[in-house]
N, C-alpha and C positions, 0 to 999 in steps of 0.2 A: 561709880555714878553718885552714890550717896555723899561722898566727900565734896563733889562739885555742887550738889544741891545744898549741902550744909554751908559751903562758902558763900553761895548766892544769898541764902537766908541771913547769914551774919551781915553781909553787906547791906541788905535791905533794912534790917533792924537798925544798923548803925546810921544809915541815911535817914530813917524815920526819926531817930533820936535827935540828930542834928537839925532836922526841920523843926521839930517841936521846940527845942531849946532856942533856936534862932527866932522863932515866932514869939516866944515868951519874952525874950530879950528886947526885940523890936517893939513889942507892945508896951513893956514897962518903960523903955526909953522914950517912946512917943508920949506916954502919959506924963512922964516926969518933965519933959520940956514943953509940952503943950503947943497949941497953935498949928503952924504949918508942919512941924515935925510929926505931930500926931496924925495929920492927914496923910502925909507921905508914908508913915509906917503902916497905916491901915491899907493904903493902896498897895504897898509892897507885899503885905501879908495876903491880900486877896489875889494878887497876880501869882504869887508863889504857889498857892494852893489850887487855883482853878485852871490856869493855862500855863503855868510855869513847869519847872522840873518835877515838882511833886505830882503833877497831873499825868506825867509820863510813866510813873512807877508801875502801874498795872500793865501797861503795854510792854515794858521792859521785862517784867516777870514772865508774861505769857510767851514772849519770843525766846527768852533764855530756857525755859522749861521745854518748850517745843523743840528747840535745837538740841537739847540734851537727849530727848526721847528719839528724835530722828537719828542722831549719831549713834545711839545705843542699838537701834534696830538695824541700821546700815552696817554696823560693826559685826553683828551676829551673822549676817549673810555671808560675809567674806571670810 
């Protein structure tokens, strides 16, 4: 069970690193080009964090851990 939790944790950390790097790159690119590109980059960063895939990470963690515990306890019964 710990191996599965460790795999989930590595996946979440990797995803978080990708989101941060993507956000920094989009911000720097928007600042470098200016104008409409900066407005678009700001919009994308806001959407990615508030209602996008990044906003679903806590729900995915809760469902994955809950499923692991349920499968662990159901496996002990049989």
